[in-house]
N, CA, C and O of each residue as an XYZ file, in Angstrom:
392
protein
N     103.731     49.075    110.974
C     102.529     48.508    110.409
C     102.714     48.323    108.903
O     103.014     49.283    108.192
N     102.542     47.132    108.430
C     102.651     46.847    107.010
C     101.284     47.018    106.362
O     100.253     46.658    106.929
N     101.309     47.582    105.148
C     100.045     47.701    104.425
C      99.892     46.477    103.535
O     100.872     45.910    103.053
N      98.657     46.090    103.331
C      98.359     44.924    102.510
C      97.732     45.391    101.211
O      96.798     46.192    101.217
N      98.245     44.891    100.101
C      97.727     45.254     98.782
C      96.910     44.084     98.266
O      97.431     42.983     98.087
N      95.625     44.325     98.027
C      94.723     43.264     97.595
C      94.704     43.051     96.085
O      94.454     41.940     95.617
N      94.970     44.124     95.309
C      94.890     43.965     93.860
C      95.806     44.956     93.154
O      96.421     45.818     93.781
N      95.881     44.815     91.864
C      96.767     45.639     91.045
C      96.365     47.109     91.100
O      97.229     47.985     91.108
N      95.072     47.386     91.138
C      94.617     48.774     91.188
C      95.134     49.477     92.437
O      95.522     50.644     92.378
N      95.141     48.773     93.564
C      95.672     49.362     94.795
C      97.166     49.639     94.659
O      97.650     50.688     95.085
N      97.897     48.690     94.061
C      99.330     48.869     93.855
C      99.597     50.102     93.006
O     100.443     50.926     93.352
N      98.882     50.228     91.903
C      99.089     51.367     91.015
C      98.702     52.688     91.667
O      99.346     53.710     91.430
N      97.663     52.674     92.482
C      97.241     53.896     93.179
C      98.291     54.347     94.189
O      98.431     55.541     94.454
N      99.026     53.393     94.751
C     100.045     53.716     95.757
C     101.373     54.150     95.142
O     102.179     54.801     95.807
N     101.607     53.795     93.885
C     102.896     54.095     93.263
C     102.993     55.554     92.854
O     102.144     56.072     92.129
N     104.026     56.194     93.323
C     104.316     57.581     92.946
C     105.355     57.564     91.828
O     106.017     56.546     91.622
N     105.510     58.665     91.107
C     106.577     58.727     90.099
C     107.968     58.467     90.701
O     108.830     57.871     90.055
N     108.173     58.920     91.945
C     109.462     58.705     92.610
C     109.699     57.215     92.866
O     110.797     56.707     92.641
N     108.664     56.523     93.336
C     108.782     55.080     93.564
C     109.032     54.357     92.252
O     109.847     53.436     92.194
N     108.345     54.763     91.210
C     108.547     54.172     89.889
C     110.011     54.316     89.469
O     110.614     53.353     88.996
N     110.585     55.506     89.638
C     111.981     55.742     89.263
C     112.925     54.862     90.092
O     113.904     54.334     89.564
N     112.632     54.706     91.383
C     113.461     53.854     92.236
C     113.395     52.399     91.783
O     114.413     51.707     91.768
N     112.204     51.935     91.414
C     112.055     50.564     90.925
C     112.774     50.378     89.595
O     113.412     49.349     89.375
N     112.676     51.359     88.713
C     113.395     51.287     87.430
C     114.895     51.185     87.665
O     115.575     50.374     87.037
N     115.401     52.002     88.562
C     116.827     51.982     88.890
C     117.223     50.613     89.445
O     118.270     50.076     89.083
N     116.400     50.055     90.312
C     116.685     48.744     90.900
C     116.709     47.656     89.830
O     117.569     46.775     89.858
N     115.774     47.715     88.893
C     115.720     46.721     87.817
C     116.938     46.865     86.905
O     117.550     45.871     86.515
N     117.281     48.101     86.571
C     118.371     48.348     85.622
C     119.749     48.082     86.202
O     120.616     47.545     85.513
N     119.967     48.454     87.471
C     121.308     48.367     88.050
C     121.514     47.175     88.969
O     122.649     46.777     89.231
N     120.409     46.600     89.464
C     120.541     45.494     90.412
C     120.808     45.957     91.833
O     121.162     45.155     92.697
N     120.638     47.249     92.074
C     120.848     47.816     93.417
C     119.721     48.781     93.753
O     119.176     49.462     92.885
N     119.386     48.820     95.046
C     118.416     49.797     95.535
C     119.110     51.145     95.634
O     120.340     51.189     95.638
N     118.373     52.248     95.713
C     119.004     53.572     95.794
C     120.013     53.706     96.949
O     120.945     54.505     96.863
N     119.831     52.929     98.023
C     120.774     53.006     99.147
C     121.995     52.099     98.956
O     122.849     52.015     99.839
N     122.081     51.415     97.792
C     123.245     50.601     97.483
C     123.109     49.111     97.756
O     123.957     48.322     97.338
N     122.039     48.717     98.462
C     121.855     47.285     98.732
C     121.546     46.543     97.435
O     120.942     47.096     96.516
N     121.974     45.269     97.377
C     121.699     44.437     96.215
C     120.221     44.059     96.140
O     119.570     43.844     97.162
N     119.709     43.983     94.927
C     118.334     43.558     94.670
C     118.363     42.050     94.434
O     119.133     41.563     93.606
N     117.530     41.318     95.156
C     117.475     39.869     94.950
C     116.777     39.572     93.626
O     116.098     40.437     93.072
N     116.943     38.361     93.124
C     116.270     37.974     91.877
C     114.761     38.106     91.999
O     114.091     38.565     91.074
N     114.228     37.698     93.155
C     112.792     37.779     93.401
C     112.327     39.245     93.411
O     111.301     39.577     92.817
N     113.083     40.115     94.088
C     112.742     41.534     94.134
C     112.799     42.156     92.743
O     111.952     42.971     92.377
N     113.805     41.761     91.980
C     113.966     42.313     90.635
C     112.783     41.924     89.748
O     112.289     42.736     88.967
N     112.340     40.683     89.878
C     111.197     40.214     89.090
C     109.933     41.011     89.425
O     109.211     41.451     88.530
N     109.675     41.192     90.729
C     108.488     41.952     91.135
C     108.615     43.424     90.766
O     107.628     44.046     90.373
N     109.817     43.993     90.886
C     110.026     45.397     90.525
C     109.797     45.600     89.035
O     109.211     46.603     88.627
N     110.253     44.656     88.221
C     110.040     44.747     86.779
C     108.550     44.702     86.451
O     108.066     45.487     85.636
N     107.827     43.785     87.086
C     106.382     43.700     86.854
C     105.685     44.993     87.256
O     104.793     45.466     86.552
N     106.091     45.565     88.390
C     105.478     46.811     88.863
C     105.777     47.966     87.912
O     104.899     48.788     87.649
N     107.005     48.042     87.391
C     107.335     49.130     86.465
C     106.562     48.997     85.159
O     106.123     49.999     84.595
N     106.393     47.781     84.678
C     105.620     47.588     83.451
C     104.151     47.953     83.656
O     103.524     48.547     82.779
N     103.611     47.598     84.810
C     102.223     47.979     85.124
C     102.076     49.497     85.193
O     101.126     50.063     84.652
N     103.024     50.147     85.862
C     102.981     51.602     85.991
C     103.054     52.252     84.612
O     102.296     53.174     84.312
N     103.982     51.761     83.768
C     104.095     52.310     82.420
C     102.799     52.149     81.640
O     102.396     53.046     80.899
N     102.149     51.003     81.812
C     100.927     50.753     81.040
C      99.813     51.725     81.405
O      98.884     51.920     80.621
N      99.893     52.331     82.575
C      98.856     53.279     82.993
C      99.270     54.742     82.853
O      98.419     55.614     82.675
N     100.570     55.013     82.934
C     101.011     56.407     83.019
C     101.961     56.854     81.918
O     102.318     58.031     81.861
N     102.372     55.962     81.060
C     103.398     56.298     80.087
C     102.799     56.963     78.856
O     102.447     56.290     77.887
N     102.685     58.278     78.899
C     102.113     59.034     77.783
C     103.141     59.278     76.688
O     102.778     59.422     75.521
N     104.423     59.327     77.050
C     105.502     59.578     76.086
C     106.469     58.410     76.148
O     107.505     58.484     76.808
N     106.129     57.338     75.463
C     106.949     56.133     75.492
C     108.322     56.379     74.880
O     108.459     57.124     73.910
N     109.339     55.741     75.464
C     110.693     55.851     74.938
C     110.864     54.843     73.811
O     109.877     54.422     73.209
N     112.088     54.453     73.518
C     112.369     53.572     72.380
C     111.503     52.316     72.382
O     110.873     51.989     71.376
N     111.474     51.620     73.503
C     110.652     50.417     73.592
C     110.096     50.324     75.007
O     110.828     50.019     75.949
N     108.819     50.582     75.153
C     108.159     50.536     76.450
C     106.743     50.031     76.271
O     106.293     49.769     75.155
N     106.055     49.900     77.381
C     104.643     49.536     77.344
C     103.842     50.831     77.382
O     104.005     51.627     78.306
N     102.974     51.055     76.387
C     102.191     52.284     76.355
C     100.915     52.132     77.184
O     100.670     51.081     77.776
N     100.111     53.185     77.219
C      98.918     53.192     78.075
C      97.835     52.230     77.627
O      96.901     51.963     78.383
N      97.937     51.706     76.419
C      96.957     50.703     75.987
C      97.462     49.283     76.234
O      96.832     48.312     75.816
N      98.616     49.167     76.924
C      99.138     47.863     77.300
C      99.931     47.159     76.226
O     100.245     45.976     76.359
N     100.262     47.875     75.156
C     101.016     47.285     74.058
C     102.454     47.788     74.075
O     102.725     48.902     74.522
N     103.375     46.956     73.584
C     104.764     47.387     73.487
C     104.870     48.388     72.348
O     104.436     48.125     71.227
N     105.449     49.532     72.653
C     105.610     50.583     71.659
C     107.090     50.721     71.328
O     107.925     50.892     72.216
N     107.397     50.646     70.049
C     108.767     50.819     69.594
C     108.820     52.015     68.661
O     107.934     52.216     67.830
N     109.869     52.800     68.812
C     110.052     53.942     67.922
C     111.185     53.634     66.956
O     112.171     52.990     67.314
N     111.027     54.106     65.728
C     112.071     53.908     64.731
C     113.234     54.849     65.024
O     113.114     55.775     65.825
N     114.344     54.600     64.372
C     115.518     55.451     64.535
C     115.194     56.881     64.120
O     115.646     57.829     64.764
N     114.425     57.045     63.063
C     114.036     58.369     62.581
C     113.190     59.104     63.614
O     113.396     60.293     63.858
N     112.237     58.395     64.224
C     111.393     59.008     65.260
C     112.220     59.427     66.471
O     112.005     60.503     67.029
N     113.166     58.579     66.879
C     114.018     58.910     68.019
C     114.895     60.120     67.722
O     115.039     61.005     68.565
N     115.481     60.161     66.527
C     116.312     61.309     66.160
C     115.491     62.591     66.174
O     115.953     63.621     66.666
N     114.273     62.532     65.636
C     113.409     63.713     65.614
C     113.051     64.144     67.032
O     113.025     65.338     67.329
N     112.775     63.180     67.909
C     112.426     63.500     69.294
C     113.586     64.188     69.997
O     113.388     65.194     70.678
N     114.797     63.654     69.839
C     115.944     64.241     70.527
C     116.373     65.550     69.885
O     116.937     66.417     70.552
N     116.113     65.695     68.610
C     116.408     66.959     67.945
C     115.504     68.052     68.505
O     115.954     69.175     68.730
N     114.225     67.725     68.733
C     113.265     68.692     69.284
C     113.589     69.017     70.734
O     113.416     70.155     71.171
N     114.064     68.009     71.491
C     114.309     68.184     72.918
C     115.596     68.946     73.226
O     115.709     69.572     74.280
N     116.555     68.896     72.321
C     117.857     69.480     72.640
C     117.944     70.918     72.152
O     117.350     71.298     71.144
N     118.695     71.690     72.894
C     118.971     73.059     72.511
C     120.392     73.112     71.969
O     121.306     72.533     72.556
N     120.577     73.791     70.874
C     121.905     73.931     70.319
C     122.619     75.056     71.049
O     122.145     76.192     71.080
N     123.754     74.733     71.629
C     124.534     75.750     72.327
C     125.471     76.426     71.337
O     125.542     77.654     71.285
N     126.194     75.628     70.548
C     127.100     76.179     69.547
C     127.339     75.132     68.475
O     127.343     73.931     68.744
N     127.533     75.596     67.294
C     127.921     74.701     66.197
C     129.280     75.169     65.705
O     129.467     76.336     65.361
N     130.212     74.252     65.678
C     131.563     74.574     65.229
C     131.820     73.893     63.895
O     131.402     72.758     63.667
N     132.501     74.592     63.037
C     132.855     74.043     61.736
C     134.359     73.762     61.755
O     135.163     74.692     61.811
N     134.738     72.496     61.708
C     136.162     72.179     61.743
C     136.864     72.669     60.477
O     136.304     72.644     59.381
N     138.084     73.107     60.658
C     138.862     73.564     59.512
C     139.396     72.349     58.772
O     139.811     71.369     59.390
N     139.384     72.416     57.459
C     139.865     71.298     56.654
C     141.347     71.369     56.419
O     141.909     70.497     55.756
C-alpha cells in the first residue's frame, strides 16, 4: 500500500532524522544507502526534501545551510574554527624538535 502525501506539512511530519540522513547521502553521493544509483529526478526531489527538513529542524546550521527561518545561513571561517575547537577534545599535543 502506497501512502499519498497531500502537502509539504505531511511530508515533513513523515520525515525522520534517519530518512533525512539517507536523503542527504543520496544527494551528496548519487547513490542510495543500498548502492543503487539515484536518478536525476530522484536527486532533485531528495534535495528539495532535505532543504525543507533543514528549514524546520536545523537548529545548528553548518557552514552553509537553510536555517529554521528559511534563510541561507553561512558561517565565517572564524565561527567554524571556534565551533570545531569547542567540539574537539585534545588527546595530545606534541612539540616537534627543531
